[in-house]
C-alpha positions in Angstrom: 0.0 -0.1 0.4 2.6 2.5 0.7 4.6 1.8 -2.5 1.6 2.3 -4.4 1.1 5.8 -2.4 4.4 6.8 -3.3 3.4 6.6 -6.7 0.0 8.0 -6.2 1.0 11.1 -4.2 3.9 11.9 -6.8 1.7 11.7 -9.6 -1.1 13.6 -8.0 1.6 16.8 -7.3 2.6 16.5 -10.8 -1.2 16.8 -12.1 -1.5 13.4 -13.4 -4.9 12.2 -13.8 -4.9 9.0 -11.4 -8.2 7.2 -12.3 -7.6 4.3 -9.6 -6.0 3.6 -6.6 -5.6 -0.4 -6.0 -4.7 -2.6 -3.2 -4.6 -6.2 -4.4 -5.2 -7.8 -8.2 -8.8 -9.2 -9.6 -12.5 -8.6 -9.3 -13.0 -5.4 -7.1 -14.4 -6.4 -3.4 -14.8 -3.1 -2.1 -14.5 0.8 -3.8 -15.2 4.6 -3.0 -15.2 7.6 -5.2 -13.4 10.7 -3.7 -12.5 13.2 -6.1 -11.1 12.1 -9.4 -9.7 8.7 -8.3 -11.5 5.2 -7.2 -10.3 3.7 -3.8 -10.8 -0.1 -4.2 -9.7 -3.2 -2.8 -9.6 -6.2 -4.7 -10.5 -9.3 -4.4 -6.4 -11.4 -4.7 -4.4 -9.6 -1.9 -1.0 -9.8 -4.4 0.1 -6.4 -5.1 -1.7 -3.1 -6.1 -1.7 -0.1 -8.7 -1.8 3.4 -9.9 -3.8 3.2 -13.0 -2.3 6.5 -14.2 -3.6 9.1 -17.3 -2.3 7.3 -20.2 -1.6 4.2 -19.3 -5.1 2.0 -19.4 -7.3 4.7 -22.0 -7.0 3.8 -25.5 -6.6 7.3 -27.4 -9.1 6.1 -30.1 -12.2 5.3 -28.1 -13.9 8.3 -29.8 -13.1 8.4 -33.7 -14.0 10.1 -36.9 -17.5 8.5 -38.3 -18.9 6.7 -35.6 -21.6 7.4 -33.6 -21.9 8.5 -30.1 -24.3 9.9 -27.4 -22.9 13.6 -25.9 -24.4 15.0 -23.1 -24.1 18.3 -22.2 -24.1 20.8 -19.0 -23.5 24.4 -19.5 -22.6 24.2 -23.6 -20.0 22.1 -22.6 -20.0 18.0 -22.9 -19.5 16.5 -19.7 -20.6 12.8 -20.6 -19.5 10.9 -23.8 -21.8 7.9 -24.1 -19.7 5.1 -26.8 -22.9 2.9 -27.7 -25.3 5.1 -29.5 -27.9 2.7 -28.1 -27.6 3.2 -24.6 -30.3 4.3 -22.9 -29.9 5.2 -19.7 -28.9 8.8 -20.4 -32.4 9.7 -22.5 -31.4 13.4 -23.0 -28.6 12.7 -24.4 -27.6 13.8 -28.1 -26.5 11.5 -31.1 -24.1 12.4 -33.5 -21.7 11.1 -36.0 -18.1 12.3 -35.2 -16.6 14.4 -38.1 -13.7 16.1 -35.7 -12.4 15.0 -32.5 -9.7 16.5 -30.3 -9.7 14.8 -26.8 -6.0 15.5 -26.1 -5.5 19.3 -26.9 -1.9 18.8 -27.4 -1.9 22.6 -28.6 -3.4 24.5 -25.6 -6.5 24.2 -27.3 -9.9 23.8 -26.3 -11.0 20.2 -26.2 -13.6 19.4 -28.9 -15.8 17.4 -30.9 -17.2 18.6 -34.0 -18.4 22.1 -33.2 -19.2 21.3 -29.4 -16.5 22.1 -26.7 -15.4 18.9 -23.9 -15.4 19.7 -20.5 -11.8 18.2 -19.3 -13.4 16.7 -16.8 -15.9 14.8 -18.8 -16.5 11.4 -18.8 -16.5 8.4 -21.0 -19.5 6.2 -20.3 -18.9 2.5 -20.9 -21.2 0.0 -20.4 -20.1 -1.2 -17.1 -18.4 2.0 -15.6 -17.3 5.6 -16.2 -13.8 6.4 -17.0 -12.8 10.2 -17.2 -11.2 11.6 -20.2 -7.4 12.7 -19.9 -6.2 15.6 -21.4 -3.0 15.3 -22.9 -1.9 17.9 -19.7 -3.1 15.6 -17.4 -1.8 12.5 -18.6 1.8 11.1 -17.5 4.1 11.0 -20.3 3.0 15.4 -20.9 4.8 15.7 -17.6 8.8 16.9 -17.6 11.6 14.3 -16.9 12.2 15.4 -13.6 8.1 14.9 -12.4 7.9 11.4 -14.3 11.3 10.2 -12.7 9.9 10.8 -9.1 6.5 9.6 -9.7 8.1 6.1 -10.8 11.1 6.4 -8.0 8.4 7.8 -4.9 7.0 3.9 -4.8 10.3 2.4 -4.0 11.4 5.3 -2.1 8.2 4.8 0.2 9.4 1.1 1.1 13.0 2.6 2.1 11.2 5.1 3.7 9.1 2.3 5.7 11.7 0.4 6.3 13.6 3.4 8.1 11.1 4.1 10.2 10.6 0.0 11.3 14.2 -0.3 12.0 14.3 2.8 13.9 11.2 1.6 16.2 13.2 -1.9 16.6 16.2 -0.4 17.6 14.3 2.2 20.1 12.5 -0.8 21.8 15.4 -3.5 21.8 18.3 -0.5 22.0 22.1 -1.2 21.9 24.5 -4.0 23.9 25.8 -1.9 26.6 29.6 -1.5 26.0 33.0 -0.6 28.1 35.1 2.0 27.3 36.9 0.3 24.2 33.9 -0.4 22.8 33.4 -4.3 23.7 30.0 -5.2 24.9 29.9 -6.0 28.6 29.4 -9.7 30.3 26.6 -8.5 32.3 23.4 -10.3 31.4 20.2 -8.8 30.5 18.0 -11.6 29.0 17.6 -15.0 29.9 15.5 -17.3 27.7 13.0 -19.0 29.0 13.4 -22.8 28.0 17.2 -22.7 27.4 20.0 -24.0 29.2 21.1 -21.1 31.2 17.7 -20.2 32.2 17.0 -20.9 35.7 20.3 -21.3 36.6 22.0 -17.9 35.3 20.0 -14.8 36.4 19.8 -11.1 34.9 22.4 -9.0 36.3 24.9 -11.8 36.6 28.1 -11.0 35.0 30.1 -13.9 33.3 33.6 -13.8 34.3 35.0 -17.5 33.4 34.5 -20.1 30.9 35.5 -24.0 31.7 38.2 -21.9 34.0 39.2 -19.8 31.5 38.6 -16.0 31.7 36.5 -13.7 29.3 36.6 -9.9 29.1 34.0 -9.3 26.4 31.1 -10.4 25.0 33.2 -10.6 21.5 36.0 -12.7 23.6 33.0 -15.3 24.8 31.8 -15.9 21.2 35.1 -16.6 20.4 35.8 -19.3 22.9 32.1 -20.7 22.4 32.7 -21.2 18.8 35.9 -23.4 19.9 34.0 -25.6 22.3 30.8 -26.1 19.9 30.6 -30.0 20.0 31.7 -29.6 23.7 27.9 -30.8 25.5 28.9 -29.7 29.0 30.4 -26.1 29.5 31.5 -24.6 32.8 30.3 -20.7 33.1 31.3 -19.0 36.2 29.2 -15.7 36.9 29.4 -13.0 39.4 26.4 -12.6 41.3 26.3 -9.7 43.7 30.2 -10.2 44.6 30.0 -13.8 44.9 31.2 -16.3 42.2 28.7 -19.0 41.1 29.2 -21.8 38.8 26.9 -23.8 36.5 27.7 -26.7 33.9 25.5 -25.9 30.8 24.3 -28.1 27.7 24.1 -25.9 24.7 22.3 -26.3 22.2 23.3 -27.0 18.9 21.7 -25.7 15.7 22.8 -26.9 12.4 21.8 -24.7 10.5 23.3 -26.0 7.0 20.9 -29.2 7.7 18.2 -28.0 9.9 18.3 -29.8 13.2 18.8 -29.0 16.6 20.2 -30.9 19.6 18.2 -32.4 22.4 17.3 -30.8 25.7 17.8 -32.0 28.8 14.5 -31.7 29.9 13.2 -33.2 27.0 14.4 -36.7 27.6 13.7 -39.1 30.5 17.3 -40.4 30.5 19.7 -37.5 29.8 23.2 -38.5 28.3 24.8 -35.6 26.6 27.4 -37.2 24.3 24.6 -38.9 22.4 23.7 -37.6 19.0 19.9 -37.6 19.1 17.9 -34.9 17.5 15.7 -32.7 19.2 14.2 -30.6 17.0 13.9 -30.7 12.9 13.1 -27.1 11.4 10.3 -27.2 8.7 11.0 -27.2 5.2 15.0 -27.1 6.2 17.2 -29.9 4.3 16.4 -32.3 7.1 13.1 -32.6 7.1 12.8 -32.3 3.4 15.0 -35.8 3.8 12.7 -37.4 6.2 14.5 -37.1 9.4 12.7 -36.5 12.8 12.8 -35.4 16.2 14.6 -38.1 18.2 16.2 -39.9 15.3 19.6 -41.5 17.0 22.1 -40.3 14.3 24.8 -42.9 13.8 27.0 -42.2 11.0 27.3 -39.8 8.2 28.6 -41.1 4.6 29.7 -44.2 6.3 31.5 -42.5 8.9 30.4 -43.1 12.5 29.8 -40.2 14.4 30.1 -40.9 17.9 29.5 -37.1 19.1 28.4 -33.6 18.3 31.7 -32.6 17.5 32.5 -35.2 14.6 29.0 -34.3 13.4 29.9 -30.4 13.4 32.9 -31.2 11.6 31.2 -33.2 8.8 28.5 -30.4 8.4 31.7 -27.6 8.0 33.4 -29.6 5.7 30.6 -29.9 3.7 31.0 -26.2 2.1 29.1 -26.9 -1.4 26.0 -28.5 0.0 26.9 -32.0 -1.5 24.7 -34.6 -0.6 25.2 -36.9 2.8 23.9 -39.9 3.8 22.8 -40.1 7.1 22.3 -43.5 9.0 20.0 -43.1 12.1 18.4 -45.1 15.0 14.2 -44.6 15.0 12.4 -47.0 17.5 15.0 -49.9 17.5 15.5 -50.3 13.4 18.9 -48.2 11.4 17.3 -46.3 8.6 19.2 -44.3 6.1 18.6 -40.7 4.7 19.7 -38.5 1.9 20.2 -35.2 3.4 20.9 -32.2 0.7 22.4 -29.4 3.0 22.4 -25.7 2.3 25.3 -24.2 0.8 27.5 -22.3 3.3 27.5 -19.2 0.9 23.9 -19.1 1.3 23.2 -19.6 4.9 26.0 -16.7 5.7 24.5 -14.5 2.8 21.1 -14.6 5.0 23.3 -13.2 7.7 23.1 -17.0 9.7 25.9 -18.9 11.1 26.5 -22.4 9.8 26.6 -24.0 13.0 25.6 -22.1 16.2 25.7 -23.5 20.1 23.3 -21.2 22.2 22.8 -21.4 25.9 19.8 -18.4 25.6 21.5 -15.5 26.8 22.0 -11.6 25.8 23.6 -8.8 27.2 22.3 -5.4 29.0 20.8 -3.3 26.2 20.6 0.8 26.8 18.1 2.7 24.9 19.9 5.7 22.8 17.2 7.3 20.5 19.2 9.6 18.4 21.8 6.3 17.6 18.3 4.3 16.9 17.5 7.1 14.6 20.1 7.0 12.6 23.0 4.0 13.3 19.7 1.7 14.3 17.7 2.7 10.8 20.8 3.2 8.5 22.6 -0.4 9.6 19.6 -2.1 9.1 18.9 -1.0 5.7 22.3 -1.7 4.9 22.6 -5.3 5.9 19.2 -6.0 4.5 20.4 -4.3 1.0 23.7 -6.5 1.3 21.6 -9.8 2.2 19.3 -9.4 -1.1 22.2 -8.7 -3.2 24.0 -11.4 -1.9 21.2 -13.3 -3.0 20.5 -12.1 -6.4 24.3 -12.7 -7.1 23.7 -16.3 -5.7 20.7 -16.8 -7.7 21.9 -15.3 -11.2 25.3 -17.3 -10.6 23.4 -20.4 -9.8 24.3 -21.0 -6.2 20.7 -21.2 -5.7 17.7 -22.0 -8.3 14.3 -20.6 -9.2 12.6 -23.6 -7.1 14.4 -22.0 -3.8 12.5 -18.9 -4.2 9.5 -18.1 -1.9 6.2 -16.1 -3.4 3.2 -15.1 -1.6 2.2 -18.3 -0.2 5.9 -18.4 1.3 5.8 -15.0 2.2 2.8 -15.5 4.3 4.3 -18.8 6.1 7.3 -17.2 7.4 4.9 -13.9 8.2 2.8 -16.1 10.4 6.2 -17.9 12.1 7.4 -14.2 12.8 4.2 -13.3 14.4 4.2 -16.2 16.8 7.8 -14.9 17.5 6.2 -11.6 18.8 6.3 -8.1 17.8 9.8 -7.1 17.3 10.5 -10.1 15.1 7.4 -9.5 12.8 8.7 -5.7 12.8 12.1 -7.0 11.3 10.7 -9.3 8.8 8.5 -6.5 7.7 11.5 -3.6 7.4 13.5 -6.6 5.4 10.2 -7.5 3.0 9.9 -3.8 2.3 13.5 -3.4 1.5 13.1 -6.5 -1.0 10.4 -4.8 -2.2 12.3 -1.5 -3.0 15.5 -3.2 -4.5 13.6 -5.6 -6.6 11.2 -2.8 -7.9 14.6 -0.9 -8.8 16.3 -3.5 -10.8 16.6 -2.7 -14.8 14.2 -4.7 -16.0 10.8 -3.8 -17.8 7.7 -3.6 -16.5 9.4 -2.5 -13.2 10.0 0.7 -11.8 13.6 0.4 -12.6 12.9 -0.5 -16.2 10.8 2.5 -16.7 13.6 4.7 -14.9 16.1 3.3 -17.6 13.9 4.3 -20.1 13.8 7.8 -18.7 17.6 7.8 -18.4 17.7 6.8 -22.2 15.5 9.9 -22.9 17.3 12.2 -20.5 20.6 11.2 -22.9 19.4 11.2 -26.2 16.5 13.6 -25.9 14.4 11.4 -27.6 11.6 9.5 -26.2 11.4 5.6 -26.5 9.3 4.4 -29.0 6.1 4.2 -26.7 4.7 1.1 -28.6 8.4 -0.7 -28.1 8.7 0.0 -24.9 4.7 -1.2 -24.1 5.9 -4.2 -25.9 8.7 -5.0 -23.7 6.9 -4.2 -20.2 3.9 -6.7 -21.7 6.3 -9.2 -22.4 8.2 -9.3 -18.9 5.1 -8.4 -17.4 3.8 -12.1 -18.3 7.4 -13.9 -17.6 6.9 -12.2 -14.3 3.4 -13.6 -13.6 5.4 -17.1 -14.9 7.5 -16.9 -12.3 5.0 -15.9 -10.1 2.9 -19.1 -10.7 5.9 -21.5 -10.8 7.0 -20.1 -7.3 3.9 -20.2 -5.5 3.1 -23.8 -7.3 6.8 -24.7 -5.0 5.3 -22.7 -2.0 2.6 -24.5 -1.8 4.1 -28.0 -2.4 6.4 -27.1 0.7 3.7 -26.1 2.6 1.5 -29.2 2.4 5.5 -31.5 2.3 4.7 -32.7 -1.1 8.0 -31.2 -2.8 
């Protein structure tokens, strides 16, 4: 809605006649006419559009030699009834068109025969009325700058929305508390329920040692934890009100590349930290697609025994190209074999995620800083999102990922529902990422997208010649058909994934 609102606002400022502002596609389910514009909600909740003068109206609706009816008020034509047999306007006059000028490019009055036409007159069709569009109200009549701002305003609104969403997130969450050197302090600001640290480490504690090794900052703690990712029991020493406390915790290991997590102590009757048992399988991930299930005991990978999590982590890390891996597991006393195709490491890292992650469920103290949130938080969020999107596009064009890996409206809805369940901050972050994504994709130099239209304007600006309108329209139409075909293909794959059929 905000994307289309950007187009709409700048079109109105330029004096372009906007016939309709629509959210969604397909049949109209609700509409309201206000001023010159019909505001509508359509049945299919995909996209939207602003119908600008000159884009949808055929210039030759009224032709010389054609019979029409005209209705006049105060001596000027206000209604042009295209079907002369239409009986809805009994007082209308039937005429044969001998002369017509409904553009007035020369600045003269609009005319049909000897009769002047009101510049806000309507074409009357079978099921609707459309306001006529003199040349000075059409998109093509405006200056290069006005046309550019009208097109660019759509993607710009996406970036503006993302800017404010990232600012809100930064104001609510805050920024990690740092010391004089700029390192994040080890004071605990949050302990996540259901995670290994919950019920042991408390908010306000300060981590001082890991397995007896002193740590000075959050960054240093990450380095130590990364070196111990396969270690199942880790001793954390914390300072609480001047007293030292030790807690032996078993981190949850998340193998992002294959989409599984290690089991937690509270999830099993008999706890053995060294057993390589799957505690959770991520929906639609490589492991789930292959058929692995929660509770499976991993025995070997590619024929090599897996006695501990360190061995499994090393096998996953060594498979940077995402080659297929043969998992032998024990399930309900029987041995079964599954072929898993992991995510490529470049793909995972391009999304800002680690290949392997070890979690105990703690985060540092955060401080609120409104000026920093408005600038650093917002700009950093947009830059990180943009980098992620460009990295993904690069992998798409280089063949690292395929068209079948893309998500369309159904997939986006599924992820949005998941983000909603995780809380407001997660939903806002996802919405901001989607908004940046929409802004960037619309600016790609492809016909039918805003970026393609800007390219045509750039050509006009350099050569001082407008692109042949027929050629431009055909290019937009061809690419639009290709994009719709892609959308249908991606949606089909989304549905297969949604019902675990793919």
